C-alpha positions as CSV (number, residue, x, y, z in Angstrom):
1,M,14.0,33.4,-25.0
2,F,16.1,32.1,-28.1
3,C,16.9,32.6,-31.2
4,A,15.9,29.4,-33.7
5,N,18.6,30.7,-36.4
6,C,21.7,30.9,-34.0
7,G,21.0,30.2,-30.7
8,T,21.8,33.1,-29.3
9,P,19.9,34.2,-26.0
10,A,17.3,36.9,-26.8
11,S,15.3,39.4,-24.3
12,D,11.5,39.0,-24.4
13,D,10.8,41.9,-26.0
14,A,13.0,41.4,-28.8
15,P,11.6,41.2,-32.2
16,F,14.6,40.1,-33.6
17,C,18.0,38.4,-32.8
18,W,21.0,40.8,-32.0
19,Q,23.4,39.2,-33.3
20,C,22.1,37.8,-37.0
21,G,19.2,40.0,-37.1
22,H,16.8,36.9,-37.8
23,R,13.2,37.5,-36.9
24,I,11.8,36.0,-33.2
25,A,8.4,34.1,-32.9
26,V,6.1,36.1,-30.8
27,Q,3.9,33.2,-30.4
28,S,6.5,30.8,-29.6
29,K,7.3,33.0,-26.0
30,R,3.2,32.8,-25.7
31,L,2.5,29.3,-26.0
32,I,5.4,29.3,-23.2
33,Q,3.9,31.7,-21.1
34,I,0.4,29.8,-21.5
35,L,2.0,26.9,-20.2
36,S,4.0,28.1,-17.5
37,Q,0.5,29.8,-16.7
38,K,-1.1,26.5,-16.5
39,I,1.7,24.6,-14.7
40,R,1.0,27.6,-12.0
41,T,-2.6,27.2,-12.2
42,Q,-2.4,23.2,-11.3
43,A,0.3,23.8,-8.7
44,V,-2.1,25.8,-6.7
45,L,-4.8,23.9,-7.0
46,L,-2.8,21.0,-5.3
47,T,-1.6,23.6,-3.0
48,I,-5.3,24.3,-2.3
49,T,-6.6,20.4,-1.8
50,A,-3.1,20.1,0.4
51,C,-4.0,22.6,2.5
52,V,-8.3,21.3,2.7
53,Q,-6.9,17.9,3.1
54,S,-4.2,19.1,6.0
55,L,-6.9,20.9,7.4
56,L,-8.6,17.6,7.8
57,A,-6.7,15.4,8.8
58,L,-5.9,18.0,11.5
59,F,-10.0,17.8,12.6
60,L,-10.3,13.7,12.5
61,F,-7.2,13.8,14.9
62,C,-8.7,16.1,17.2
63,L,-12.1,14.0,16.9
64,A,-9.8,10.5,17.3
65,L,-8.1,11.6,20.5
66,F,-11.7,12.5,21.8
67,F,-12.9,9.2,20.8
68,A,-9.9,7.6,22.4
69,G,-10.5,9.5,25.4
70,S,-13.8,8.0,25.9
71,A,-13.0,5.0,25.5
72,K,-14.5,4.0,21.9
73,L,-11.0,3.2,20.4
74,N,-12.6,0.9,17.3
75,I,-13.6,4.8,16.0
76,A,-10.7,6.5,17.5
77,A,-8.4,3.5,15.5
78,S,-10.7,4.4,12.3
79,Y,-9.9,8.0,13.2
80,F,-6.2,7.8,12.8
81,C,-6.0,5.6,10.1
82,I,-8.1,8.2,7.9
83,V,-5.6,10.8,9.7
84,V,-2.8,9.0,8.0
85,L,-3.9,8.7,4.6
86,L,-5.0,12.3,4.6
87,A,-1.7,13.5,6.2
88,V,0.7,11.6,3.3
89,G,-1.9,12.7,0.8
90,A,-1.5,16.2,1.8
91,F,2.3,16.2,1.7
92,A,2.2,14.4,-1.7
93,N,0.4,17.2,-3.0
94,F,2.5,19.6,-1.4
95,A,5.7,18.4,-2.9
96,Y,4.0,18.1,-6.4
97,A,3.1,21.3,-6.0
98,S,6.4,22.8,-5.0
99,H,7.5,21.0,-8.2
100,L,5.4,22.2,-10.6
101,F,5.7,25.8,-9.4
102,M,9.8,25.6,-10.0
103,R,8.9,24.1,-13.4
104,S,7.0,26.2,-14.4
105,G,9.4,29.5,-13.4
106,Q,12.0,27.0,-15.3
107,I,10.2,26.5,-19.0
108,L,10.3,30.2,-19.1
109,L,13.9,30.4,-18.7
110,R,14.4,27.1,-20.9
111,P,11.6,25.3,-22.8
112,I,13.2,21.6,-22.2
113,G,11.7,18.4,-21.6
114,I,8.6,19.8,-21.9
115,I,7.2,17.0,-24.6
116,S,8.8,14.0,-22.5
117,E,7.1,14.9,-19.5
118,Y,3.9,15.7,-20.7
119,Q,3.5,12.8,-23.8
120,P,3.3,9.9,-21.5
121,T,0.1,9.8,-19.5
122,G,1.4,7.5,-17.4
123,T,2.7,9.9,-14.2
124,L,-0.7,11.7,-14.4
125,I,-2.7,8.5,-14.4
126,N,-0.5,7.4,-11.5
127,L,-0.7,10.6,-9.3
128,L,-4.4,10.4,-9.8
129,A,-5.1,6.7,-8.7
130,F,-2.5,7.8,-5.5
131,N,-4.9,11.4,-5.3
132,L,-7.9,8.9,-5.2
133,L,-6.9,6.7,-2.4
134,L,-5.4,9.0,-0.4
135,G,-7.0,12.5,-1.4
136,C,-10.7,11.4,-0.2
137,L,-11.8,13.2,-3.4
138,L,-10.3,16.3,-2.8
139,G,-7.1,15.6,-4.2
140,P,-8.1,14.8,-8.3
141,I,-9.1,17.8,-9.0
142,G,-5.3,19.3,-9.5
143,M,-4.5,16.2,-11.7
144,I,-7.8,16.2,-13.5
145,Y,-6.3,19.6,-14.4
146,G,-3.0,17.7,-15.2
147,F,-4.6,16.2,-17.7
148,G,-5.7,19.8,-19.3
149,V,-2.3,21.1,-19.2
150,R,-1.1,17.5,-21.1
151,R,-3.5,18.1,-24.0
152,Y,-2.7,22.1,-24.9
153,V,1.2,20.3,-25.0
154,I,0.1,18.1,-27.6
155,A,-2.4,20.3,-28.9
156,H,1.2,22.4,-29.8
157,I,3.7,19.4,-29.7
158,H,5.5,20.7,-32.6
159,E,6.1,24.3,-32.2
160,F,6.9,22.9,-28.3
161,D,9.3,20.1,-29.9
162,A,11.0,23.0,-32.4
163,L,11.2,25.7,-29.0
164,E,13.2,22.5,-27.7
165,R,15.4,21.9,-31.1
166,Q,16.1,25.9,-30.7
167,S,17.7,25.9,-27.5
168,P,21.1,25.6,-26.5
169,P,22.0,22.5,-25.0
170,T,23.2,22.3,-20.9
171,S,26.6,22.9,-20.3
């Protein structure tokens, strides 16, 4: 965290800035911690979803091989198509979950870009649509939770805006 008055880095448990003596907002720290936990929860949901998608893809791949061996090629081809879709969905969910895990840690260190990341709904809607197409009804779980994270940010937009203005610019 940083002092709102002078921008000096402050320890997480310091009630006052060691440089200027200004009171450090405990509420701001709590908001950031809650947001970080919500982002981490979304990442866990997406990781679980991706694991289930991967296992389902593996199972269907085995079924496709069985049907291909028994000369039922049309059924095997259908299963192979579903396997590809599930694998792409699982990869995308793993990748986005990885991003969210990193982001949850970054927010604790520097609460920058929170509003610009969560105010627009385009990314969430696109990822939700992508997961509906490739997730076989499992994919949307993490993205629906993402709308809850967005709602939290919007409900506290003024506090997050003040935090972003307090943080010193990156060098």
